[in-house]
C-alpha positions in Angstrom: 113.8 115.6 125.7 114.3 113.0 123.1 112.7 111.5 125.4 110.6 114.0 127.6 111.6 117.6 125.6 110.3 115.4 122.5 107.4 113.7 124.5 106.6 117.3 125.8 106.9 118.9 122.7 104.7 116.5 120.9 102.0 116.6 123.5 101.8 120.2 122.9 102.0 120.7 119.1 98.9 120.4 117.2 99.2 119.9 113.6 97.9 122.7 111.5 95.9 121.9 108.4 97.8 122.6 104.9 95.9 124.5 102.6 96.3 125.0 98.8 97.1 128.2 97.2 99.2 130.2 94.7 98.7 129.8 90.7 101.7 131.5 90.0 103.0 131.7 86.0 106.4 133.2 86.5 105.0 136.9 87.6 104.8 137.7 91.3 102.7 134.7 92.6 98.8 135.7 94.1 99.5 134.2 97.4 96.5 132.2 98.8 93.9 134.6 100.7 94.9 133.5 104.1 98.1 134.9 103.5 96.7 138.0 102.1 96.9 141.2 104.5 93.4 142.6 104.8 92.7 146.2 103.2 92.6 148.1 106.5 95.6 147.7 108.7 97.4 145.5 106.1 100.6 146.3 108.1 99.0 145.1 111.4 97.7 141.8 110.1 100.9 141.2 108.3 102.5 141.4 111.9 100.4 139.2 113.6 100.8 136.4 110.6 104.9 136.8 111.2 104.2 136.4 115.1 102.6 133.2 114.5 105.2 132.1 112.4 107.9 133.0 114.7 111.3 131.8 114.0 112.8 134.1 116.9 113.3 130.6 118.8 116.0 129.5 116.7 118.1 132.7 117.4 117.2 132.4 120.6 118.5 128.8 120.5 121.7 129.7 119.2 122.7 131.7 122.7 120.4 134.1 123.5 117.1 132.8 125.6 116.4 136.7 126.3 114.8 137.1 123.0 111.9 135.1 124.0 110.9 137.7 126.5 107.6 136.2 128.0 106.7 134.0 125.4 106.6 131.0 127.3 106.2 129.1 124.1 109.1 130.2 122.8 111.2 129.5 125.8 110.0 126.0 125.9 110.8 125.3 122.1 114.3 126.9 123.0 114.8 124.1 126.0 113.6 121.6 123.9 116.1 122.5 120.6 119.0 123.1 122.8 118.7 119.7 124.4 119.2 118.4 120.5 122.2 120.3 120.4 123.2 118.7 123.8 122.8 115.2 122.7 124.3 115.8 119.3 127.5 117.3 121.4 127.7 114.6 123.2 127.2 111.6 120.6 130.0 113.2 118.3 132.5 113.5 121.6 132.2 116.9 121.7 131.0 116.8 125.5 132.0 113.6 127.2 130.9 114.6 130.5 127.2 112.8 130.7 125.4 110.1 128.6 123.2 111.6 126.0 120.1 110.9 127.7 120.9 113.5 130.7 120.5 116.1 127.8 116.5 115.6 128.7 116.7 116.7 132.3 113.0 115.6 132.4 113.0 112.4 131.3 113.1 110.5 134.7 109.9 112.0 135.2 108.3 110.0 132.4 109.9 106.7 132.3 111.7 104.4 134.4 115.3 103.3 134.3 115.2 100.2 132.0 113.4 102.4 129.3 115.7 105.2 130.1 118.7 102.9 129.4 117.3 101.8 126.0 116.5 105.3 125.2 119.6 106.2 126.0 121.5 103.6 123.5 119.0 104.9 120.4 119.7 108.8 120.8 123.0 108.5 118.8 121.9 106.5 115.8 119.2 109.1 115.7 121.1 112.0 116.1 124.0 111.1 113.8 122.7 108.8 111.1 118.6 110.2 110.9 116.5 107.9 109.4 113.0 106.1 109.2 114.5 102.9 110.5 116.4 104.9 113.6 113.0 107.0 114.2 110.9 103.9 114.1 113.4 102.0 116.7 113.2 104.9 118.8 109.4 105.3 118.6 108.8 102.1 119.2 110.3 102.5 123.3 109.0 106.2 123.5 106.1 105.4 121.6 103.9 108.5 122.9 105.9 110.8 120.9 105.1 112.4 117.6 107.2 111.6 114.8 106.7 114.9 113.4 108.2 116.8 116.3 110.9 114.2 116.1 111.8 114.9 112.9 111.7 118.7 113.1 114.0 119.0 116.4 116.6 116.2 114.8 117.1 117.9 111.4 117.8 121.1 113.8 120.5 118.8 114.9 122.0 118.6 111.7 121.6 121.9 111.4 123.8 122.5 114.5 126.5 120.5 113.2 126.8 123.0 110.4 124.3 121.9 107.6 121.8 123.6 106.4 121.4 121.5 103.6 121.3 118.0 105.6 118.6 119.8 107.7 116.7 121.1 104.9 116.9 117.5 103.0 115.8 115.6 106.1 112.7 117.6 106.3 112.1 117.0 102.6 112.6 113.4 103.0 110.0 113.0 105.4 107.5 115.3 104.2 107.0 116.5 100.3 106.9 120.1 100.1 103.3 121.2 98.8 101.7 117.4 100.2 98.7 117.6 101.7 100.9 117.1 104.8 103.0 120.3 104.4 102.2 123.3 106.7 103.7 126.3 108.2 105.3 124.5 110.6 107.6 122.8 107.8 108.3 126.3 106.2 109.2 127.3 110.0 111.5 124.6 110.5 113.2 125.3 107.3 113.9 128.5 108.6 115.5 127.0 111.5 117.9 125.2 109.3 119.1 128.1 107.9 119.2 130.1 111.1 120.7 127.4 113.3 123.6 126.5 110.5 124.3 130.4 110.6 123.6 130.8 106.6 120.6 133.6 107.2 119.5 136.0 110.3 116.1 135.6 111.7 115.5 139.2 110.4 116.5 137.8 107.0 114.4 135.3 107.2 111.4 137.6 108.6 112.1 140.0 105.8 111.4 136.9 103.3 108.1 136.0 104.8 107.0 139.6 105.0 107.1 139.6 101.1 105.7 136.4 100.8 102.5 137.4 102.9 102.5 140.4 100.8 102.1 138.4 97.7 105.8 139.6 96.3 107.4 136.4 95.6 109.9 137.6 93.4 111.7 140.0 96.4 111.9 136.9 98.4 116.0 136.7 99.0 116.3 133.0 99.9 116.0 131.0 96.9 114.2 127.8 98.9 111.5 130.3 100.1 111.3 132.1 96.9 110.5 128.8 95.0 108.5 127.9 97.5 106.3 130.9 97.7 106.0 131.0 93.5 105.4 127.2 93.2 101.9 126.4 91.6 99.7 124.9 94.6 102.2 125.8 97.3 100.9 125.2 100.7 99.7 128.1 102.7 102.1 129.5 104.9 99.4 129.1 108.0 
């Protein structure tokens, strides 16, 4: 999956457009209109938006894939995330059974042996010392892969090794929050940082998103999310 799973991830994840919103002045912020539940069926509308944000994949990736149920997108995402966990274990010596490239089982369907060998040599630098230079070196070989998704999955590998902060910072170093490139997928992966590092639970993250979608920024428990919700010009969740 740095090879294939990354390849497939990238191929199947269209980028949502970032939206402007939120003119908060210290009190409870008014969320962008796209985030405000309609008067009729507000609870149902909020649940639909929560389902679209969908952070259950991160809890499932920690050990219970059954949480995905019959959600094929979740199943695929979990498989991709766990491939990165596998690579992280092999790169730090926790698992010495196989080469890192073996974590990405579909790679041989897409790349010849000589390319696989090149990618194998680039996986650990990318996982252990994530940087723009490491990404560029990898993408020069796996040219069809999407850099955004490479960053998201690489960040989660940092969280898997115990650092939500390193995971979050890697994301912010790549795309500045509230910039035109920022969208709900970046908020979601920040949740993934916290869930995979076991700093917070999926339910805690979902509760905070529910508060955000309801326009109740001061009620958000996580300081990172509360700050994002209340920021003037904050990007929309959707």
